[in-house]
N, C-alpha and C positions, 0 to 999 in steps of 0.2 A: 718755381711752379711746384706746389706741394701735393702729395698724394697721402690720403689717410690710410696708413697701414702699420706695419710691423707684423708681418705675416697675417695681415688683415685684422689683427686684434684691436687696432686703434679704431677701425670702422665700427666694430662691435661696441667698443667703449663709448664712442660718441653717441651711438644709437641708444645703448643701454643706460647711459648716464641720464637720459631723459626718462627711461622706464623705471629705474630703481627708485627714484624719489616718489614715484606715483604711489606705490604701495605704502610708503612711510607717511606721506601726506594724507592719503585717504584714511589710513588707520587712525590718525589723530583727528579725523573729521574736518580737515582743513579744505576749504573750497579750491585751493590752488592745485589740487590733483588733476582737475580737468585740463587746464592749460598745459600742465606738465606732460600729460598723456598725449595731448595733441602735438606738442613739440616733438616728442619721441617718435610718434608715428609719421609725422611729416619728414623728419630726418631719414627715417628708414625708407620712405617712399622716394625721396630724392636719390638715394643710393640704388634702390631697386630698379629705377628706370633711367638713371643717368640724366635727370632733368636739372635745368638751371634754376636759380633762385625764383625768378618771377614765373617761370613755367610751373614750378611746384606750387607757388603761392596762389596762382590763378586756376588751379584745378577745381572742378566742381564734383559734387557727389555722383553725378551721372556720367562721369568721364571714364568709367571702367566698363568693359564689356567682354564678351567671350571671344576666344580665338578658336575657330573650328579645327585648327591643327594642333591645339594644345588644350584638349578637353580636361586634362587633369587640374588645370587652374580654375575651372569653374567660371564664375562671373567676373573673375579678375585676370583674364588671360591677356588683356590688352589695355593700355592706358592711352586715352585720347588727349594729346597735348594741343590745346587750342591757342595758346599764346606763346608760340615759339619765337625765337629771335628773328627779327625781320631786317631786311635791308633798309637803308635810309629812304624814307618816303613811301615805303611799302607797308601793307597791313601785316599783322602777325602771321607767321607760318603755322600751319597745322600739320601734325604728324601723329601716327599711331606707333606706340612703342610696345613691343611684345614682352610679356612677362618671361623671365628666364630663371629666377630663383624660386625654389619650391616653397620657401617660407613666406613669400609675399602675400598669397591669398589669405592666410591665417591672420596676418597683421592687419590687412585692410578690412577683412570681414569683422573682426573684433571692434575695430574703430567705427565702422559705418553702422553696424547693427546694434552695438551695445553702448558705446561711449559718446559718439557724436550727438545722438538725440538728446543727451543730457544737457547740451548747451542751449536747448530750446531753439531748434533750427527750423521751425515752421516758416515756410516761404523764403528760406535762405538756401540758395543752391551751392554755396561755397563748401568745398571739402574741409577747409580749415577755418571754421568761424572764429571771430575775435570776441573777446569779452566785451568790447565796446562798440563793435560794428559788425558789418557783414563778413569781413574777410581779414585775416591777419595781415599786417603790413610788413614791408621789407625791413624797416628799421627794427621791428620786433624780432624778425628772423635773425638779423645780424646780432642783436644783443643777446639772444638766447644761445646762439651758437658760440659766441665768445665766452659766455658764462660756463657752458659745458666744457669748452676747450681749456679754460683756466682751471676748472675743478679737476680735470684729468691730467693737468700738467703737460699738455701737448704743445707742439711747436707753434709759436705765434704766427708762422707763415701759413697755417691752415685757415681756410675760409669755407664758406658754404659751397663754393664751386669745386672744392676738393672732393666732394661726393661724386661729382660728374667725372673728374679725372680718375678717381679710384674705380668707378664703374668700368670705364674703358680699359684701364690697366688690368683689372682682375679678369675680365672676359678674355682678353688676349692671353693672359697667363694660363687660363683654363683651357686654352686651345680653340676658342670660338674663331670662326673665319673672320679675318679683318674686314672683309666686305660687309658681312652681317653687322658687325659692330659699327661700322661707318653708317649703315642705313638706320641703325637704332638711334644714334645721336644726331644724324643728319647734319654733318658738317658740309660746308659747300665744297671743300676739297678733301680728298683722302689724306693729303699731307697734314692737314690740321688734326685729324684723328691720331696720326702717328706721333704728333707732338704731345698729345695727351698721354701717350703710353709711356709710363715711367716704370718699367719692369724692375723687379727686385734683383738684388745680386744673386739670390738663390735661384731665381728663374734663369738668369743668364748662365749660371754655372751648370744647371741641369741641361739647358739647351746646348751648351758647348760640349758637355759630356756625351749627350745623345749623338751629336754629329760626329764626334771623334770616334765613338764606339762603332757607329755604322761604317765609317771610313776604314777603321782597322779590320772590322769583320769582312768587308768587301775585299780588302787587300789580302787577307789570309785565305779567303776562298779562291782568289785568283792564283795565289801561290800554290795552294793545294792542287788546283786543277793542272798546273804546269807539271808538278811532280808526278801526277797520275799519268 
């Protein structure tokens, strides 16, 4: 089970590997810059909300709205996932995922207001339009992810789902309440969320040091109290 990181630099690399070619392709007047920009924004969105591949693919342009408790995110305070993973024989689950990263609104606003309209998206509700159809396909997502992974020289074990694992791991490392993280990704069992949490060695070392320091401080205070 792989997490995209290396002090989070690998997450940024996979995301930016889609962004960097955009400027180069556009500068040379090549039409491929639009799909490249779409791929980069889609990857960033998957990480920003911890969404699965099909959940991300099936997002519509209208699936962002305000969070009254997070006004600083504007129109992008919440992502409405309409095609969540379902149990066998059941319809897709719906859930709302709250925005937690301050860079998310800027990324989405640029895409939806400036770039996506260039696809000619009249009457197309899809957030990520395809060059040949209404919506980008799963096979295309896989092939583009693999292309960026190879270009960056990242571990072959990384896949699209690694964005979701990284989202859970990084929130836990940043001190977010595990219950909140569980509600964001909506695993059926909290134990599943814990399996996704692949905290780094640095995080484990800092956690150990913090607890050891608190234990030593408490012991010294007790000892000082006895001498007094």
